[in-house]
FISE-258936 format. One line per field, with one value per residue: residue number from 1; residue in three letters; y, z, x of N, C-alpha, C, CB in turn. Coordinates in steps of 0.02 Angstrom, whole numbers. Glycine has a CB too. Example, Ala and Ser with C-alpha at 12.3 -4.5 7.8 and 13.67 -1.06 7.14 Angstrom:
<atoms>
num	1,2
residu	ALA,SER
n.yy	-284,-112
n.zz	390,354
n.xx	660,642
ca.yy	-225,-53
ca.zz	390,357
ca.xx	615,684
c.yy	-165,2
c.zz	390,394
c.xx	660,645
cb.yy	-224,-30
cb.zz	452,286
cb.xx	565,704
</atoms>
This chain:
<atoms>
num	1,2,3,4,5,6,7,8,9,10,11,12,13,14,15,16,17,18,19,20,21,22,23,24,25,26,27,28,29,30,31,32,33,34,35,36,37,38,39,40,41,42,43,44,45,46,47,48,49,50,51,52,53,54,55,56,57,58,59,60,61,62,63,64,65,66,67,68,69,70,71,72,73,74,75,76,77,78,79,80,81,82,83,84,85,86,87,88,89,90,91,92,93,94,95,96,97,98,99,100,101,102,103,104,105,106,107,108,109,110,111,112,113,114,115,116,117,118,119,120,121,122,123,124,125,126,127,128,129,130,131,132,133,134,135,136,137,138,139,140,141,142,143,144,145,146,147,148,149,150,151,152,153,154,155,156,157,158
residu	MET,LEU,VAL,LEU,LEU,VAL,ARG,HIS,GLY,HIS,ALA,GLY,ALA,LYS,ARG,GLN,TRP,ARG,GLY,ASP,ASP,GLY,PHE,ARG,PRO,LEU,ASP,ALA,GLN,GLY,LEU,ALA,GLN,ALA,ALA,ALA,LEU,VAL,ASP,LEU,LEU,ALA,PRO,PHE,THR,PRO,ALA,ARG,ILE,ILE,SER,SER,PRO,PHE,LEU,ARG,CYS,VAL,GLN,THR,ALA,THR,PRO,LEU,GLY,ASP,ALA,HIS,GLY,ILE,ALA,ILE,GLU,ARG,SER,PRO,SER,LEU,VAL,PRO,GLU,ALA,GLY,ALA,ALA,ALA,THR,LEU,LEU,ALA,ARG,ASP,VAL,SER,ILE,ASP,GLY,PRO,GLY,ALA,VAL,VAL,LEU,CYS,THR,HIS,GLY,GLU,VAL,ILE,HIS,ASP,MET,GLN,ALA,GLN,LEU,ALA,HIS,ASP,GLY,ILE,TYR,ASP,PHE,GLY,PRO,ALA,SER,LEU,ARG,GLU,LYS,GLY,SER,VAL,TRP,VAL,LEU,ASP,ARG,THR,ASP,GLY,GLN,PHE,THR,GLY,ALA,CYS,TYR,LEU,PRO,PRO,PRO,ARG,PRO,ARG
n.yy	-61,106,266,437,535,731,880,1031,1180,1332,1458,1594,1685,1616,1727,1799,1827,1844,1812,1633,1502,1418,1435,1505,1552,1473,1563,1650,1556,1473,1407,1371,1277,1171,1170,1098,961,880,833,771,687,595,488,403,345,406,381,372,547,624,755,854,956,1101,1258,1282,1176,1068,1178,1118,1007,1026,1028,907,809,862,846,669,647,642,632,750,679,758,747,763,688,748,885,1001,970,838,717,548,514,542,445,337,357,348,209,144,172,119,65,28,-72,-3,70,225,324,461,607,753,856,936,1038,1015,874,805,807,755,599,580,562,453,347,340,303,157,131,143,231,360,516,615,756,860,909,851,944,996,1153,1097,1003,787,655,455,356,164,42,-127,-201,-131,-57,22,4,44,224,392,546,676,822,1016,1014,1095,1242,1302
n.zz	-2,-48,52,34,58,113,97,179,62,-27,103,146,262,434,523,512,528,581,719,760,719,678,566,496,291,126,33,-131,-220,-131,-176,-312,-307,-248,-335,-436,-369,-397,-519,-518,-427,-460,-536,-438,-378,-275,-146,-6,103,205,309,440,540,512,416,309,236,218,112,35,13,-47,-179,-258,-183,-225,-354,-356,-278,-175,34,134,256,437,555,735,726,622,671,683,815,825,853,875,844,705,640,674,633,496,462,516,455,329,191,87,-27,-187,-230,-150,-7,58,168,225,287,387,379,513,554,445,439,565,544,439,525,581,491,424,559,534,407,295,203,149,214,203,196,164,197,120,103,76,34,-14,-87,-101,-4,-93,26,61,103,204,276,405,399,332,177,69,3,-78,-151,-189,-306,-254,-372,-508,-538,-693
n.xx	25,26,76,46,153,102,176,96,67,118,108,143,244,251,322,260,99,-32,-124,-230,-105,-166,-271,-198,-204,-166,-66,-61,35,28,-126,-95,2,-39,-149,-113,-24,-151,-154,-3,-15,-129,-119,-66,-179,-297,-374,-424,-419,-323,-303,-211,-285,-277,-303,-217,-172,-302,-369,-235,-250,-404,-419,-404,-451,-604,-563,-580,-681,-680,-695,-640,-550,-498,-370,-288,-190,-82,-66,64,134,98,192,248,127,97,162,125,1,-1,60,-40,-143,-298,-342,-513,-510,-386,-276,-220,-172,-171,-93,-100,7,124,278,368,316,321,469,513,442,559,672,620,610,765,793,756,847,781,778,924,910,1026,1125,1029,887,721,592,507,394,234,276,296,324,313,273,283,226,191,84,107,235,341,443,485,548,490,535,455,470,390,247,249,164,50
ca.yy	-4,176,321,489,597,780,960,1092,1231,1400,1483,1617,1662,1611,1759,1884,1805,1876,1766,1566,1486,1367,1489,1535,1495,1464,1605,1640,1520,1429,1395,1351,1207,1140,1142,1049,908,854,791,757,627,538,413,353,351,427,341,427,587,639,803,917,997,1175,1301,1273,1064,1078,1211,1101,951,976,1009,845,792,882,789,609,633,590,671,759,699,781,687,789,652,778,923,1028,929,756,678,512,502,568,400,284,347,326,145,97,190,78,65,-31,-103,-4,156,261,364,528,635,813,894,1035,1007,985,809,764,811,681,548,577,532,385,324,339,250,128,102,145,313,391,581,656,819,899,911,875,942,1080,1153,1075,902,733,589,417,286,110,8,-172,-262,-87,-45,68,-35,98,311,421,642,710,882,1020,1031,1173,1259,1297
ca.zz	-3,-56,78,35,136,70,150,135,12,25,158,174,328,515,582,489,512,650,755,781,652,633,513,413,253,79,-17,-204,-243,-112,-210,-376,-315,-198,-402,-480,-353,-442,-597,-505,-379,-500,-554,-370,-382,-201,-133,49,108,282,334,479,535,500,383,245,247,215,56,-8,-7,-79,-237,-245,-145,-273,-399,-347,-263,-79,69,169,340,490,623,743,722,583,674,698,875,824,862,844,818,639,610,686,594,407,466,539,426,276,135,57,-115,-220,-214,-100,44,63,217,201,371,391,412,567,561,414,477,610,523,429,557,584,410,409,579,524,388,253,158,193,204,156,221,140,220,78,134,10,40,-75,-82,-85,1,-79,83,24,149,193,353,454,409,278,156,31,11,-137,-144,-254,-280,-258,-443,-554,-566,-768
ca.xx	3,58,28,69,117,131,185,30,88,162,49,163,294,240,321,208,40,-55,-173,-176,-96,-233,-317,-148,-196,-108,-76,-82,68,10,-157,-70,29,-134,-206,-50,-48,-209,-107,50,-67,-179,-74,-95,-265,-300,-421,-406,-394,-347,-277,-219,-352,-260,-325,-190,-184,-357,-344,-185,-299,-471,-433,-358,-529,-650,-536,-569,-718,-659,-681,-567,-556,-466,-343,-240,-128,-77,-54,126,172,83,258,237,38,80,202,47,-64,46,79,-100,-236,-325,-410,-562,-473,-345,-262,-146,-208,-156,-91,-56,3,192,334,369,293,376,525,519,462,605,694,611,610,799,827,743,867,723,775,938,904,1086,1105,949,812,685,518,471,308,210,306,250,338,290,277,287,192,205,87,124,307,381,476,526,539,541,530,432,472,335,254,243,116,72
c.yy	58,233,378,541,706,874,1003,1119,1279,1432,1567,1619,1684,1695,1849,1877,1825,1836,1687,1566,1434,1380,1512,1520,1500,1523,1574,1574,1437,1369,1369,1283,1166,1118,1095,992,858,797,766,680,580,490,355,337,333,391,341,476,611,695,836,955,1104,1169,1261,1228,1057,1097,1157,1029,938,978,964,787,795,837,715,599,626,677,673,743,752,755,747,789,691,859,935,976,885,729,614,475,494,462,330,295,327,242,111,103,144,121,9,-45,-47,69,184,307,423,571,699,831,933,992,965,900,782,747,743,607,542,534,483,334,301,324,217,60,118,210,346,465,608,698,857,871,891,854,993,1082,1130,999,848,677,536,367,206,70,-61,-215,-198,-51,-31,23,23,163,317,512,646,759,937,1023,1085,1208,1287,1393
c.zz	21,10,70,53,99,141,115,79,21,75,181,233,393,535,555,480,616,649,760,705,623,599,459,339,167,48,-100,-222,-219,-137,-272,-357,-273,-293,-416,-448,-368,-501,-573,-468,-427,-533,-506,-353,-310,-201,-49,47,170,283,397,487,541,443,312,213,216,144,12,-55,-49,-149,-264,-207,-196,-313,-402,-307,-174,-33,131,228,364,527,628,775,676,606,682,734,886,866,839,824,756,589,620,659,512,415,499,496,341,286,125,-2,-121,-190,-152,-49,54,121,213,299,337,405,445,570,512,417,528,593,433,438,564,525,407,470,570,454,312,182,185,176,164,233,203,182,155,98,110,25,-35,-129,-64,-64,-33,-20,23,112,154,271,412,448,341,243,75,35,-52,-131,-215,-266,-293,-337,-442,-560,-635,-774
c.xx	42,-4,88,68,154,117,128,94,103,87,97,214,245,239,269,157,7,-128,-181,-181,-141,-274,-266,-193,-173,-117,-77,-37,84,-42,-121,-46,-19,-161,-172,-31,-82,-170,-59,29,-67,-144,-72,-143,-283,-362,-453,-384,-372,-289,-274,-249,-353,-273,-274,-166,-232,-376,-305,-228,-355,-439,-422,-435,-595,-638,-568,-639,-739,-678,-655,-578,-502,-443,-285,-209,-76,-26,38,156,119,142,240,194,32,111,152,16,-16,28,16,-146,-232,-368,-441,-526,-426,-327,-220,-197,-148,-162,-84,-75,93,266,377,380,356,456,542,471,516,631,691,623,709,846,802,771,825,724,852,964,980,1082,1056,916,728,613,496,409,279,217,265,337,305,305,251,251,180,183,123,178,318,416,521,477,541,523,469,429,399,323,244,188,117,56
cb.yy	-10,204,308,496,556,774,1014,1188,1244,1492,1406,1626,1714,1560,1765,1928,1704,1974,1783,1482,1466,1335,1569,1473,1462,1401,1654,1713,1559,1453,1439,1400,1198,1255,1188,1085,915,931,837,817,647,568,427,365,292,512,277,418,614,565,830,944,958,1208,1386,1301,1013,1117,1272,1082,938,1013,1033,873,855,944,780,593,594,546,691,828,628,808,577,819,579,775,936,1092,973,716,674,498,561,674,398,278,434,344,137,111,319,2,82,-11,-105,-23,191,331,316,554,612,882,807,1122,1017,1007,794,780,875,703,515,607,543,379,418,379,240,161,50,158,382,352,615,709,852,888,1004,855,942,1073,1240,1123,882,705,576,404,304,89,31,-166,-362,-115,-105,124,-110,73,364,379,704,705,908,1071,1004,1169,1292,1226
cb.zz	26,-168,169,11,273,-33,141,207,-24,-48,249,171,332,562,611,426,467,652,732,837,643,661,558,399,262,31,-5,-257,-245,-74,-210,-407,-289,-133,-476,-491,-327,-485,-663,-467,-355,-555,-562,-317,-442,-175,-156,84,80,352,305,478,612,515,417,237,333,262,78,43,33,-75,-264,-173,-81,-299,-378,-314,-302,-59,67,169,392,515,600,739,694,561,710,734,949,741,938,851,829,618,646,736,596,402,507,604,407,274,65,38,-202,-290,-201,-160,120,22,249,112,479,506,424,594,536,368,515,692,530,439,585,603,340,372,624,538,428,311,194,224,279,57,218,62,248,14,210,-96,61,-102,-24,-171,55,-123,174,-19,151,163,337,506,442,306,145,-55,52,-233,-170,-273,-309,-217,-491,-626,-529,-831
cb.xx	-48,51,-9,71,203,67,280,-15,60,207,37,131,383,317,421,217,47,-60,-226,-203,-30,-275,-352,-55,-263,-106,-25,-66,110,1,-194,-14,108,-221,-224,22,-61,-250,-72,86,-156,-225,6,-89,-308,-300,-393,-375,-419,-343,-289,-196,-398,-193,-314,-158,-205,-371,-298,-106,-320,-567,-422,-271,-547,-648,-468,-497,-713,-511,-714,-533,-541,-487,-308,-240,-141,-145,-100,125,197,83,288,258,-15,152,282,5,-127,172,147,-132,-258,-338,-396,-644,-537,-360,-335,-72,-231,-187,-57,-93,7,173,338,311,207,372,515,495,393,622,693,551,579,795,846,704,871,660,688,976,886,1062,1143,910,811,709,505,468,274,232,362,179,335,285,190,381,144,271,168,128,353,433,420,545,597,514,641,388,539,313,219,256,93,10
</atoms>
């Protein structure tokens, strides 16, 4: 089974946002990235989409959900401070039938998952921290264990 770990699109600078960070929206670049993810992820046949409840993640996942007729589920296991909960979700999430599960989350969560994948010997991340906004990690999973990982850089909007 494939788990597609998506980092939300560009949402401007956190330090310039006034108010609750959970409500910080995608900017124009981020909205274009979200739209471009539809074509990038189509070959993986998304069957389920789970997002951090933060607005920028939901906005990133919405075009994909709309394109595939999939309701977006929200999970606190994908918020920035989720820690190990996100990895557990990625290892345990299931679908009925073929396709991939999409998890839309934050850079902090992806960083933590990268560390776990490196510890498990699945992927050598080297000096670069590959988690650009709008990027995707394709995680291959068998019997609840990750067996491979591949990085897809952010799609370049048309």
